[in-house]
N, C-alpha and C positions, 0 to 999 in steps of 0.2 A: 645238393646247395642244385634249388631249380631253372635253369635255363632257357627264355624266352629265344626266339632266334627274329629275327627283318623277315619283313617277305615281296619280294625284289617293288613292290607299287607303294614301297607308304611311306609315311612323311612320319618321322620319329627323329627325340630329338633325348640331348642326354640330360638331365637333370637333378641337382640332388636335397634335401632336405636333411637339417641337423633337428633332433630332438637336443629341444634346448630346459625338458621337464626333468624332476626327479623321479620317476614314476616310467614307464614304462606305456609304450603306445605303441597300439595295432595300422596301419596306416593300409591303403584301398583303394586303386585303383578301381569304379563300373560302375562305368559312365557310357565306356566307349560296348560297340555290339559283337559278341561274338570273342572277348578280350577282358583278363579279367587278372588285378596284379592285389597280392599280398603280402607285408611281410612285419617282423620283430621291428618295434625298433627302442635296443636301451637308452635309457637317461644317457646323457651325452656321443650316445652313438649316428655318425653323418653318412643319410644312406645318399649312397649313387644310382638314376635308374633310368633307362630307357624307357619310354610312354610312344603311342601318336596323338599326332598333338590334333587340340581338346582337350586334352584325360583335365582330370578332375580327383587329385591326391587328396579322402578322408582322414586324418584321425581318428582316431578313437582311441579313447582312456583305458591300456588293456587290465583294467578290476573286473574277470569275468564272472563279474553276476550284473555288474548293467555293460557294458562293453559301450556305452554310448557314442553316436559322429558328433564328440564338440568341435571340428569346426573342417570346416574342404576350403584347398587353395586351389588355384588354380595355373596346372603346373609352367605355365607361362611366368609367370613368378618365382619361379624356380630354373629357369631353361639354365641351359651351364651353355651347349653346343648342338648347334641338327650336325643330325648325322649322312652322309652322302653317300649318293653308288653309285 
């Protein structure tokens, strides 16, 4: 399992996303400079993750030939709680 560590000056929150489809999905966060997140989410799986403020979650179709971005979700709408130091 890959772990991501918070930096001292980071402003991060915990987010949750559920794959409500019957297909494998790949989720990515690529809009934050010097920060990258990618995971495979199985059908009906609930994913908890932390990310910097302003992150956007890209939802990709899990089909290897297409891997098309199906949706982009502002992580603020998936927020569960804010991490504090």
